[in-house]
N, C-alpha and C positions, 0 to 999 in steps of 0.2 A: 088608539092614536091618534085619531083623529081630531078628537076632541086637546088634546094634548099640543096639537100641530095648529089649530085654532089660536088656544090660549098663547101661544109661543107669539104667532103674527101678530095680537092684541097689542102684546107686552114687548112687543119688539116696535111694532108705531110707535107706543107709547113710549120709548127709549129711544126712535128720532126725532119726536116731536118734544118733548117735554126738556125742559134743563139740565146739560148735563153738569157745570159746571159755573159759577159765578167769583167771580175774581176782581177784588177790590184792591185798586191803583193810590197808594197816598192815602189810605183810610177814607179818599172822594169820591172818586170815579169808582162807579159797580159794573162791571158787565159780565151777561149773563148769558151762556151759550149753550145752544142743543146740536146735535150732529148735522141736521140740516142748516137750522142759521149757521153753523162755523163753516160749512161748504157750500154755501148761499153766502157768503162773506169773502171767500177765499174766490169766486167767481168774480164777484164784483171788483175785488182788488185784484184781479185781472191774473191771480194765479191760477192759471189753468190746469199744471199739469198736480198741483196738491189738489186741486178740486174732482178731477177726475179720480184722482187716484184713493183719496176717501170716501167720493160718492160709488164708485167700483166697489173697492170693498168692504164699505160698511153700510151700502141702501143696494144695492144691485145685486151682488152676490149672495148676502144674504137673503132675499127673495127668492132670487132663482134657486135656492139650495130650498126653501121651502115649498116651491111647487114641485121641486123631485121628485121629495121629501110627498107630497098628497098623490104625483103621479103613481110612486112607486106603491100609497098602501091603496090605491084603486086598483093599482093594475094583480097585486096580492087578491085583492076581493073578487076580481073577472076571472081569475082562473091565470093569470102569471101572464096572458099572451104579449107583452111588451116587457116584461120585467126584467130581462135582459138587459135590452136598450136602458132601462130609468138606472139600473144598478151599474153598469157601463159611467153612466153622467154620473149618479151618484158618489161614484170613486173618483173621475175628474175632481168636484170640487172640493173632494175633504181634503183632498191635497192645498187647498187653499182655506179652508173653513178657519185655522186660528188669526187669519189678516185682519179681519175686522175687528178683532180685541188688542191685536197688536198696534193698527191706527190708533185705537181710542187712548189705550196707553202711552201713545207717543204723547199722541195730543195733551196730555194729564202731566206727564215729566215735563214737555215743552214750557208750558204755563206754570208749573211747579219754579222750575229753575229760574223765572224771573226775580228777584234780590230785593225788588220793591213790590210786589203781590204777592197779594194771600188769595189762596185758593179755596173755595167751599163747593165740595163731592155735592152733586144736586141727585133728585129721586131718576132723571135721568140715564144718570150713571148705571144703577143696581137697576134698572127695567132694561137697558141695552145688554149690561153684564146677566141677569136672566134670563132673556132670549137666547143666547148664543147657549148657556148653559141646558138650557133645555132643546133647544136644536142637536147641539151634540146628543144628548140622552136617549133624541128621535132617534137620531139618526144611526146612536149605536144596535136599538131595536130594530130598524128595518134593515139592517146589512146581516143579523139574526136570518131574515125572510130567505138566503140564500140556502140557509141550515136546514130549512124546513119544506126545500122544494122539494118535489120527488125527483129519484135518483137522475132519468132518463132526460130530466129537463135539467136538469146541474150541469152533463155530457154534453148536452146539447150546446151549453152555456160556458163550459172549457174551451171545447171544440174548436169555438169561433173565436178567443182570444189567441 
């Protein structure tokens, strides 16, 4: 699973820095955006709220989730010392897991609504989407850790909640 997580991190970083869309206006002006360049553009335009939302849900939260997944995998290999704590964090992050996809979807829809612009999807969108799907797969596999825990550890975890 750690190999899948490493691949996910690489694909995620590629999805952040490579272009996700190219927008052409009036057949002459062409702009290409990545998630990071779009977020930085919002910061330069002093759109602080949108910058925080995009950066938080499309960059920070997925990185935190991958970090917790790594800790969960490490805790499982070390005998589950902090397994319940990491499972709790995974549960909290799981509630927000689709917001990164939602943010990119809103960006794409907003750009496509421009009547005078055409939009071409780029590699970054596919890489970002692949990272999200891989993260969901790894999360589903890691959550199954709870099923493989000894019964006494499960009782301790259940009693703590």
